[in-house]
MMTF fields as JSON, N, C-alpha, C and O atoms, coordinates in Angstrom:
{
  "mmtfVersion": "1.0.0",
  "mmtfProducer": "UNKNOWN",
  "numBonds": 411,
  "numAtoms": 412,
  "numGroups": 103,
  "numChains": 1,
  "numModels": 1,
  "chainsPerModel": [1],
  "groupsPerChain": [103],
  "chainIdList": ["A"],
  "bondAtomList": [4, 2, 8, 6, 12, 10, 16, 14, 20, 18, 24, 22, 28, 26, 32, 30, 36, 34, 40, 38, 44, 42, 48, 46, 52, 50, 56, 54, 60, 58, 64, 62, 68, 66, 72, 70, 76, 74, 80, 78, 84, 82, 88, 86, 92, 90, 96, 94, 100, 98, 104, 102, 108, 106, 112, 110, 116, 114, 120, 118, 124, 122, 128, 126, 132, 130, 136, 134, 140, 138, 144, 142, 148, 146, 152, 150, 156, 154, 160, 158, 164, 162, 168, 166, 172, 170, 176, 174, 180, 178, 184, 182, 188, 186, 192, 190, 196, 194, 200, 198, 204, 202, 208, 206, 212, 210, 216, 214, 220, 218, 224, 222, 228, 226, 232, 230, 236, 234, 240, 238, 244, 242, 248, 246, 252, 250, 256, 254, 260, 258, 264, 262, 268, 266, 272, 270, 276, 274, 280, 278, 284, 282, 288, 286, 292, 290, 296, 294, 300, 298, 304, 302, 308, 306, 312, 310, 316, 314, 320, 318, 324, 322, 328, 326, 332, 330, 336, 334, 340, 338, 344, 342, 348, 346, 352, 350, 356, 354, 360, 358, 364, 362, 368, 366, 372, 370, 376, 374, 380, 378, 384, 382, 388, 386, 392, 390, 396, 394, 400, 398, 404, 402, 408, 406],
  "bondOrderList": [1, 1, 1, 1, 1, 1, 1, 1, 1, 1, 1, 1, 1, 1, 1, 1, 1, 1, 1, 1, 1, 1, 1, 1, 1, 1, 1, 1, 1, 1, 1, 1, 1, 1, 1, 1, 1, 1, 1, 1, 1, 1, 1, 1, 1, 1, 1, 1, 1, 1, 1, 1, 1, 1, 1, 1, 1, 1, 1, 1, 1, 1, 1, 1, 1, 1, 1, 1, 1, 1, 1, 1, 1, 1, 1, 1, 1, 1, 1, 1, 1, 1, 1, 1, 1, 1, 1, 1, 1, 1, 1, 1, 1, 1, 1, 1, 1, 1, 1, 1, 1, 1],
  "groupList": [{"groupName": "MET", "atomNameList": ["N", "CA", "C", "O"], "elementList": ["N", "C", "C", "O"], "formalChargeList": [0, 0, 0, 0], "bondAtomList": [1, 0, 2, 1, 3, 2], "bondOrderList": [1, 1, 2], "singleLetterCode": "M", "chemCompType": "L-PEPTIDE LINKING"}, {"groupName": "GLY", "atomNameList": ["N", "CA", "C", "O"], "elementList": ["N", "C", "C", "O"], "formalChargeList": [0, 0, 0, 0], "bondAtomList": [1, 0, 2, 1, 3, 2], "bondOrderList": [1, 1, 2], "singleLetterCode": "G", "chemCompType": "PEPTIDE LINKING"}, {"groupName": "ASP", "atomNameList": ["N", "CA", "C", "O"], "elementList": ["N", "C", "C", "O"], "formalChargeList": [0, 0, 0, 0], "bondAtomList": [1, 0, 2, 1, 3, 2], "bondOrderList": [1, 1, 2], "singleLetterCode": "D", "chemCompType": "L-PEPTIDE LINKING"}, {"groupName": "GLU", "atomNameList": ["N", "CA", "C", "O"], "elementList": ["N", "C", "C", "O"], "formalChargeList": [0, 0, 0, 0], "bondAtomList": [1, 0, 2, 1, 3, 2], "bondOrderList": [1, 1, 2], "singleLetterCode": "E", "chemCompType": "L-PEPTIDE LINKING"}, {"groupName": "PHE", "atomNameList": ["N", "CA", "C", "O"], "elementList": ["N", "C", "C", "O"], "formalChargeList": [0, 0, 0, 0], "bondAtomList": [1, 0, 2, 1, 3, 2], "bondOrderList": [1, 1, 2], "singleLetterCode": "F", "chemCompType": "L-PEPTIDE LINKING"}, {"groupName": "ASN", "atomNameList": ["N", "CA", "C", "O"], "elementList": ["N", "C", "C", "O"], "formalChargeList": [0, 0, 0, 0], "bondAtomList": [1, 0, 2, 1, 3, 2], "bondOrderList": [1, 1, 2], "singleLetterCode": "N", "chemCompType": "L-PEPTIDE LINKING"}, {"groupName": "VAL", "atomNameList": ["N", "CA", "C", "O"], "elementList": ["N", "C", "C", "O"], "formalChargeList": [0, 0, 0, 0], "bondAtomList": [1, 0, 2, 1, 3, 2], "bondOrderList": [1, 1, 2], "singleLetterCode": "V", "chemCompType": "L-PEPTIDE LINKING"}, {"groupName": "THR", "atomNameList": ["N", "CA", "C", "O"], "elementList": ["N", "C", "C", "O"], "formalChargeList": [0, 0, 0, 0], "bondAtomList": [1, 0, 2, 1, 3, 2], "bondOrderList": [1, 1, 2], "singleLetterCode": "T", "chemCompType": "L-PEPTIDE LINKING"}, {"groupName": "ILE", "atomNameList": ["N", "CA", "C", "O"], "elementList": ["N", "C", "C", "O"], "formalChargeList": [0, 0, 0, 0], "bondAtomList": [1, 0, 2, 1, 3, 2], "bondOrderList": [1, 1, 2], "singleLetterCode": "I", "chemCompType": "L-PEPTIDE LINKING"}, {"groupName": "LEU", "atomNameList": ["N", "CA", "C", "O"], "elementList": ["N", "C", "C", "O"], "formalChargeList": [0, 0, 0, 0], "bondAtomList": [1, 0, 2, 1, 3, 2], "bondOrderList": [1, 1, 2], "singleLetterCode": "L", "chemCompType": "L-PEPTIDE LINKING"}, {"groupName": "HIS", "atomNameList": ["N", "CA", "C", "O"], "elementList": ["N", "C", "C", "O"], "formalChargeList": [0, 0, 0, 0], "bondAtomList": [1, 0, 2, 1, 3, 2], "bondOrderList": [1, 1, 2], "singleLetterCode": "H", "chemCompType": "L-PEPTIDE LINKING"}, {"groupName": "ALA", "atomNameList": ["N", "CA", "C", "O"], "elementList": ["N", "C", "C", "O"], "formalChargeList": [0, 0, 0, 0], "bondAtomList": [1, 0, 2, 1, 3, 2], "bondOrderList": [1, 1, 2], "singleLetterCode": "A", "chemCompType": "L-PEPTIDE LINKING"}, {"groupName": "TYR", "atomNameList": ["N", "CA", "C", "O"], "elementList": ["N", "C", "C", "O"], "formalChargeList": [0, 0, 0, 0], "bondAtomList": [1, 0, 2, 1, 3, 2], "bondOrderList": [1, 1, 2], "singleLetterCode": "Y", "chemCompType": "L-PEPTIDE LINKING"}, {"groupName": "PRO", "atomNameList": ["N", "CA", "C", "O"], "elementList": ["N", "C", "C", "O"], "formalChargeList": [0, 0, 0, 0], "bondAtomList": [1, 0, 2, 1, 3, 2], "bondOrderList": [1, 1, 2], "singleLetterCode": "P", "chemCompType": "L-PEPTIDE LINKING"}, {"groupName": "LYS", "atomNameList": ["N", "CA", "C", "O"], "elementList": ["N", "C", "C", "O"], "formalChargeList": [0, 0, 0, 0], "bondAtomList": [1, 0, 2, 1, 3, 2], "bondOrderList": [1, 1, 2], "singleLetterCode": "K", "chemCompType": "L-PEPTIDE LINKING"}, {"groupName": "GLN", "atomNameList": ["N", "CA", "C", "O"], "elementList": ["N", "C", "C", "O"], "formalChargeList": [0, 0, 0, 0], "bondAtomList": [1, 0, 2, 1, 3, 2], "bondOrderList": [1, 1, 2], "singleLetterCode": "Q", "chemCompType": "L-PEPTIDE LINKING"}, {"groupName": "ARG", "atomNameList": ["N", "CA", "C", "O"], "elementList": ["N", "C", "C", "O"], "formalChargeList": [0, 0, 0, 0], "bondAtomList": [1, 0, 2, 1, 3, 2], "bondOrderList": [1, 1, 2], "singleLetterCode": "R", "chemCompType": "L-PEPTIDE LINKING"}, {"groupName": "SER", "atomNameList": ["N", "CA", "C", "O"], "elementList": ["N", "C", "C", "O"], "formalChargeList": [0, 0, 0, 0], "bondAtomList": [1, 0, 2, 1, 3, 2], "bondOrderList": [1, 1, 2], "singleLetterCode": "S", "chemCompType": "L-PEPTIDE LINKING"}],
  "groupTypeList": [0, 1, 2, 3, 4, 1, 5, 2, 4, 6, 7, 8, 0, 2, 2, 2, 1, 5, 3, 4, 3, 9, 3, 10, 9, 2, 7, 11, 3, 8, 1, 1, 3, 8, 12, 0, 11, 4, 6, 13, 11, 2, 0, 2, 3, 2, 2, 3, 2, 4, 1, 9, 6, 8, 9, 14, 6, 6, 11, 15, 2, 1, 3, 2, 6, 4, 11, 7, 6, 2, 2, 3, 6, 3, 9, 15, 11, 11, 12, 2, 9, 4, 7, 15, 16, 9, 17, 2, 2, 2, 2, 4, 2, 2, 3, 2, 6, 2, 3, 2, 2, 2, 3],
  "groupIdList": [1, 2, 3, 4, 5, 6, 7, 8, 9, 10, 11, 12, 13, 14, 15, 16, 17, 18, 19, 20, 21, 22, 23, 24, 25, 26, 27, 28, 29, 30, 31, 32, 33, 34, 35, 36, 37, 38, 39, 40, 41, 42, 43, 44, 45, 46, 47, 48, 49, 50, 51, 52, 53, 54, 55, 56, 57, 58, 59, 60, 61, 62, 63, 64, 65, 66, 67, 68, 69, 70, 71, 72, 73, 74, 75, 76, 77, 78, 79, 80, 81, 82, 83, 84, 85, 86, 87, 88, 89, 90, 91, 92, 93, 94, 95, 96, 97, 98, 99, 100, 101, 102, 103],
  "secStructList": [7, 7, 1, 6, 6, 7, 7, 3, 3, 3, 3, 3, 3, 7, 6, 6, 1, 7, 3, 3, 3, 3, 3, 3, 3, 3, 3, 3, 3, 3, 6, 6, 3, 3, 3, 3, 3, 3, 3, 3, 6, 6, 7, 7, 6, 6, 1, 6, 6, 7, 7, 7, 3, 3, 3, 3, 3, 3, 3, 3, 6, 6, 3, 3, 3, 3, 3, 3, 7, 7, 7, 2, 2, 2, 2, 2, 2, 2, 2, 2, 2, 2, 2, 2, 2, 2, 2, 2, 2, 2, 2, 2, 2, 2, 2, 2, 2, 2, 2, 2, 2, 2, 7],
  "xCoordList": [18.653, 18.817, 17.678, 17.383, 17.059, 15.905, 16.268, 17.258, 15.442, 15.657, 14.993, 15.217, 14.178, 13.454, 14.369, 13.957, 15.591, 16.527, 17.657, 18.639, 17.534, 18.564, 19.589, 19.517, 20.533, 21.576, 22.637, 22.799, 23.352, 24.427, 25.766, 25.96, 26.669, 28.008, 29.009, 28.833, 30.059, 31.141, 32.464, 32.581, 33.44, 34.794, 35.662, 35.708, 36.352, 37.242, 38.664, 38.876, 39.622, 41.018, 41.617, 41.433, 42.34, 42.984, 44.32, 44.713, 45.002, 46.271, 47.359, 48.325, 47.206, 48.201, 47.874, 48.606, 46.78, 46.407, 45.526, 45.242, 45.081, 44.195, 42.763, 42.298, 42.053, 40.675, 39.724, 39.979, 38.609, 37.578, 36.225, 35.959, 35.365, 34.002, 33.118, 33.142, 32.336, 31.466, 30.017, 29.723, 29.128, 27.699, 27.155, 27.301, 26.535, 25.987, 24.69, 23.783, 24.611, 23.423, 22.576, 21.349, 23.216, 22.468, 23.337, 24.565, 22.682, 23.346, 22.642, 21.416, 23.407, 22.813, 23.605, 24.805, 22.894, 23.539, 23.574, 22.554, 24.757, 24.944, 25.741, 26.866, 25.165, 25.868, 26.325, 27.388, 25.534, 25.879, 26.859, 27.21, 27.311, 28.243, 27.494, 26.569, 27.899, 27.27, 28.135, 29.341, 27.492, 28.156, 27.435, 26.226, 28.186, 27.613, 28.067, 29.225, 27.133, 27.424, 27.472, 26.617, 28.491, 28.716, 29.047, 29.374, 28.956, 29.527, 30.344, 30.019, 31.401, 32.155, 31.237, 30.508, 31.277, 30.363, 30.57, 29.626, 31.783, 32.074, 32.08, 32.51, 31.612, 31.674, 30.415, 29.305, 30.598, 29.506, 28.919, 29.654, 27.588, 26.938, 27.132, 27.02, 27.419, 27.639, 29.076, 29.387, 29.948, 31.34, 31.407, 30.771, 32.172, 32.264, 32.925, 32.762, 33.667, 34.302, 33.421, 33.847, 32.186, 31.255, 30.996, 30.73, 31.067, 30.824, 30.627, 30.87, 30.182, 29.955, 31.253, 32.186, 31.298, 32.359, 31.677, 30.779, 32.101, 31.502, 32.51, 33.634, 32.082, 32.926, 32.216, 30.987, 32.989, 32.471, 32.66, 33.685, 31.681, 31.786, 32.374, 31.805, 33.513, 34.182, 34.472, 34.629, 34.538, 34.88, 36.401, 37.091, 36.901, 38.34, 38.532, 38.098, 39.174, 39.398, 38.09, 38.04, 37.027, 35.742, 34.916, 33.846, 35.396, 34.669, 34.369, 35.117, 33.251, 32.949, 33.699, 33.616, 34.432, 35.187, 34.92, 34.467, 35.202, 35.066, 36.323, 37.435, 36.138, 37.261, 36.95, 35.79, 37.99, 37.794, 37.48, 37.83, 36.814, 36.475, 37.482, 37.433, 38.395, 39.474, 39.091, 39.661, 38.148, 37.735, 36.809, 35.761, 37.196, 36.435, 35.019, 34.086, 34.846, 33.52, 32.612, 31.453, 33.151, 32.409, 32.028, 30.894, 32.981, 32.736, 31.682, 30.807, 31.748, 30.779, 29.376, 28.408, 29.254, 27.946, 27.348, 26.159, 28.167, 27.688, 27.333, 26.301, 28.182, 27.932, 26.609, 25.8, 26.396, 25.167, 23.935, 22.942, 23.999, 22.859, 22.583, 21.438, 23.624, 23.419, 22.929, 22.036, 23.495, 23.039, 21.587, 20.833, 21.185, 19.783, 18.881, 17.854, 19.257, 18.431, 18.345, 17.275, 19.457, 19.445, 18.67, 18.004, 18.743, 17.968, 16.48, 15.679, 16.105, 14.712, 14.216, 13.081, 15.057, 14.695, 14.471, 13.518, 15.343, 15.192, 13.912, 13.213, 13.589, 12.354, 11.154, 10.194, 11.186, 10.091, 9.936, 8.821, 11.063, 11.024, 10.474, 9.703, 10.85, 10.348, 8.843, 8.137, 8.344, 6.906, 6.17, 5.087, 6.732, 6.1, 5.989, 4.947, 7.031, 7.031, 5.981, 5.22, 5.941, 4.978, 3.558, 2.72, 3.257, 1.918, 1.562, 0.428, 2.51, 2.256, 1.984, 1.193, 2.632, 2.452, 1.052, 0.563, 0.399, -0.91, -2.024, -3.13, -1.775, -2.823, -3.134, -3.992],
  "yCoordList": [-111.639, -111.064, -110.095, -109.246, -110.212, -109.388, -107.994, -107.779, -107.039, -105.652, -105.316, -104.233, -106.232, -105.915, -105.67, -105.03, -106.164, -105.965, -105.01, -104.905, -104.317, -103.389, -104.071, -105.274, -103.294, -103.806, -104.554, -104.361, -105.403, -106.189, -105.507, -104.847, -105.676, -105.128, -106.264, -107.202, -106.17, -107.144, -106.395, -105.27, -107.027, -106.476, -107.374, -108.588, -106.761, -107.526, -106.994, -105.871, -107.815, -107.417, -107.512, -108.507, -106.457, -106.482, -107.218, -107.698, -107.296, -108.028, -107.415, -108.089, -106.124, -105.443, -105.525, -104.978, -106.203, -106.341, -105.227, -105.184, -104.316, -103.231, -103.741, -104.439, -103.393, -103.813, -102.718, -101.531, -103.137, -102.222, -102.765, -103.958, -101.889, -102.291, -101.877, -100.728, -102.836, -102.603, -102.876, -103.763, -102.102, -102.305, -103.064, -102.614, -104.204, -105.043, -104.431, -104.124, -104.257, -103.691, -104.726, -104.681, -105.663, -106.581, -107.774, -107.701, -108.87, -110.077, -110.507, -110.441, -110.946, -111.381, -112.542, -112.682, -113.373, -114.453, -114.076, -113.723, -114.156, -113.851, -115.004, -115.273, -115.672, -116.767, -117.86, -118.448, -118.138, -119.184, -118.771, -119.583, -117.517, -116.995, -116.033, -115.345, -115.993, -115.107, -113.865, -113.957, -112.699, -111.41, -110.659, -110.805, -109.856, -109.049, -107.606, -107.337, -106.685, -105.256, -104.642, -104.905, -103.821, -103.158, -101.689, -101.278, -100.916, -99.574, -99.501, -100.173, -98.691, -98.513, -97.958, -96.993, -98.569, -98.206, -96.778, -96.145, -96.267, -94.942, -93.85, -92.729, -94.162, -93.208, -92.347, -92.842, -91.076, -90.13, -90.259, -90.201, -90.435, -90.596, -89.382, -89.503, -88.222, -87.016, -86.908, -86.01, -87.805, -87.816, -88.182, -89.145, -87.419, -87.683, -89.027, -89.549, -89.594, -90.893, -92.049, -93.204, -91.745, -92.765, -93.755, -93.346, -95.028, -96.015, -97.403, -97.672, -98.27, -99.655, -100.431, -100.185, -101.362, -102.352, -103.668, -104.111, -104.289, -105.547, -106.658, -106.609, -107.664, -108.821, -110.082, -110.16, -111.057, -112.34, -113.354, -113.349, -114.211, -115.273, -116.501, -117.011, -116.966, -118.136, -119.156, -118.801, -120.417, -121.478, -121.595, -121.683, -121.593, -121.733, -122.626, -122.283, -123.753, -124.718, -125.103, -125.249, -125.266, -125.693, -124.595, -124.865, -123.369, -122.241, -121.207, -121.06, -120.482, -119.361, -118.133, -117.771, -117.495, -116.285, -115.234, -115.555, -113.99, -112.894, -112.778, -112.947, -112.488, -112.259, -111.038, -110.749, -110.334, -109.215, -109.752, -110.881, -108.924, -109.295, -108.613, -107.396, -109.386, -108.831, -108.651, -107.8, -109.426, -109.351, -108.141, -108.054, -107.215, -105.964, -106.209, -105.522, -107.171, -107.468, -108.029, -107.633, -108.957, -109.559, -108.496, -108.462, -107.635, -106.569, -105.593, -105.181, -105.22, -104.288, -104.884, -104.174, -106.179, -106.839, -106.817, -106.544, -107.102, -107.074, -105.65, -105.423, -104.69, -103.282, -102.811, -102.172, -103.126, -102.709, -103.287, -102.587, -104.569, -105.201, -104.551, -104.217, -104.367, -103.79, -102.344, -101.961, -101.542, -100.147, -100.082, -99.227, -100.971, -101.007, -101.42, -100.787, -102.474, -102.952, -101.916, -101.704, -101.274, -100.26, -99.032, -98.398, -98.687, -97.571, -97.885, -97.02, -99.122, -99.542, -99.453, -99.037, -99.841, -99.728, -98.279, -97.973, -97.367, -95.948, -95.403, -94.618, -95.805, -95.363, -95.834, -95.082, -97.075, -97.623, -96.837, -96.491, -96.552, -95.792, -94.391, -93.895, -93.739, -92.406, -92.431, -91.513, -93.483, -93.605, -93.763, -93.201, -94.519, -94.688, -93.348, -93.046, -92.538, -91.229, -90.331, -89.661, -90.32, -89.485, -89.86, -88.977, -91.163, -91.603, -91.158, -90.745, -91.233, -90.812, -89.327, -88.887, -88.538, -87.083, -86.671, -85.607, -87.511, -87.176, -87.4, -86.899, -88.121, -88.469, -87.32, -87.44],
  "zCoordList": [-11.753, -10.438, -10.184, -11.025, -9.073, -8.793, -8.352, -7.653, -8.776, -8.388, -7.054, -6.513, -6.513, -5.299, -4.101, -3.132, -4.153, -3.057, -3.426, -2.691, -4.546, -4.978, -5.854, -6.107, -6.305, -7.194, -6.414, -5.208, -7.116, -6.514, -6.767, -7.788, -5.836, -5.955, -5.86, -5.082, -6.66, -6.615, -6.551, -7.035, -5.955, -5.928, -6.79, -6.596, -7.748, -8.619, -8.46, -8.002, -8.845, -8.771, -10.166, -10.867, -10.565, -11.88, -11.797, -10.735, -12.924, -12.994, -12.122, -11.767, -11.772, -10.94, -9.455, -8.63, -9.103, -7.697, -7.173, -5.976, -8.044, -7.625, -7.542, -8.444, -6.453, -6.286, -6.741, -6.535, -7.369, -7.833, -7.434, -7.579, -6.931, -6.629, -7.796, -8.236, -8.29, -9.428, -9.051, -8.251, -9.639, -9.447, -10.655, -11.791, -10.412, -11.478, -11.998, -11.224, -13.322, -13.945, -14.667, -14.59, -15.37, -16.212, -16.577, -16.541, -16.929, -17.407, -18.684, -18.771, -19.671, -20.935, -21.512, -21.28, -22.273, -23.004, -24.473, -25.064, -25.048, -26.47, -27.067, -26.645, -28.034, -28.697, -27.753, -27.951, -26.73, -25.777, -24.694, -23.838, -24.717, -23.709, -22.788, -23.218, -21.524, -20.542, -20.353, -20.123, -20.455, -20.256, -19.151, -18.972, -18.414, -17.347, -17.524, -17.846, -17.307, -17.428, -16.034, -15.189, -15.817, -14.535, -14.768, -15.881, -13.705, -13.662, -12.376, -11.397, -12.371, -11.126, -10.04, -10.268, -8.865, -7.783, -7.297, -6.824, -7.404, -6.871, -7.937, -7.668, -9.134, -10.233, -10.282, -10.088, -10.541, -10.686, -12.084, -13.07, -12.183, -13.488, -14.387, -15.607, -13.821, -14.614, -15.119, -15.902, -14.683, -15.11, -16.59, -17.018, -17.376, -18.816, -19.123, -20.225, -18.173, -18.365, -17.904, -17.936, -17.47, -17.007, -18.13, -19.26, -17.847, -18.893, -18.335, -17.159, -19.21, -18.843, -18.772, -19.537, -17.851, -17.784, -18.128, -17.413, -19.214, -19.654, -19.445, -19.946, -18.692, -18.417, -18.868, -18.845, -19.274, -19.732, -18.607, -17.925, -18.42, -17.428, -18.123, -19.088, -17.626, -18.207, -17.099, -15.93, -17.492, -16.546, -16.464, -17.48, -15.235, -15.016, -13.79, -12.691, -13.985, -12.897, -12.207, -10.986, -13.01, -12.469, -11.822, -11.276, -11.875, -11.286, -12.356, -13.323, -12.17, -13.053, -12.56, -11.387, -13.468, -13.141, -14.213, -15.312, -13.885, -14.834, -15.678, -15.179, -16.963, -17.868, -18.722, -19.015, -19.113, -20.023, -21.406, -21.747, -22.193, -23.56, -24.468, -24.648, -25.043, -25.855, -27.319, -28.002, -27.807, -29.198, -29.388, -28.748, -30.262, -30.463, -30.985, -30.57, -31.881, -32.438, -31.351, -31.229, -30.563, -29.457, -28.423, -27.946, -28.086, -27.117, -27.63, -26.869, -28.895, -29.467, -29.46, -29.19, -29.754, -29.737, -28.334, -28.167, -27.332, -25.946, -25.539, -24.908, -25.897, -25.568, -26.188, -25.516, -27.461, -28.14, -27.458, -27.262, -27.097, -26.43, -25.085, -24.78, -24.275, -22.949, -23.021, -22.266, -23.911, -23.986, -24.448, -23.984, -25.355, -25.787, -24.635, -24.391, -23.927, -22.809, -21.699, -21.129, -21.39, -20.336, -20.777, -19.959, -22.046, -22.587, -22.513, -22.159, -22.848, -22.755, -21.319, -21.084, -20.346, -18.936, -18.551, -17.835, -19.02, -18.72, -19.33, -18.69, -20.558, -21.201, -20.416, -20.246, -19.929, -19.148, -17.848, -17.457, -17.175, -15.928, -16.164, -15.343, -17.268, -17.591, -17.818, -17.4, -18.483, -18.712, -17.4, -17.236, -16.452, -15.136, -14.439, -13.856, -14.482, -13.829, -14.47, -13.773, -15.824, -16.52, -16.166, -15.986, -16.06, -15.713, -14.31, -14.065, -13.38, -12.002, -11.921, -11.087, -12.78, -12.746, -13.214, -12.833, -14.044, -14.574, -13.572, -13.77, -12.526, -11.56, -10.648, -9.774]
}
């Protein structure tokens, strides 16, 4: 997904019928499975409860749908990959800012 048009937002519904808007941060393939990382769209980054929401893309009735990741090992592997990739993006962005400040 390209960043040139900004981040994507999706609305999902939990098992209780509650709707949540999430901001898509990244997509990755791990072991042949597709995972997507999100943050709640209305959450403050300074909030101590701020965190990633990781969902797995699964086929259901011929359609791709989001599913929670129930396996702790699988979830930890996806979490580790996304936090590393997002950290690398932040490091890259910080380097861009530092270079601009030197000019």
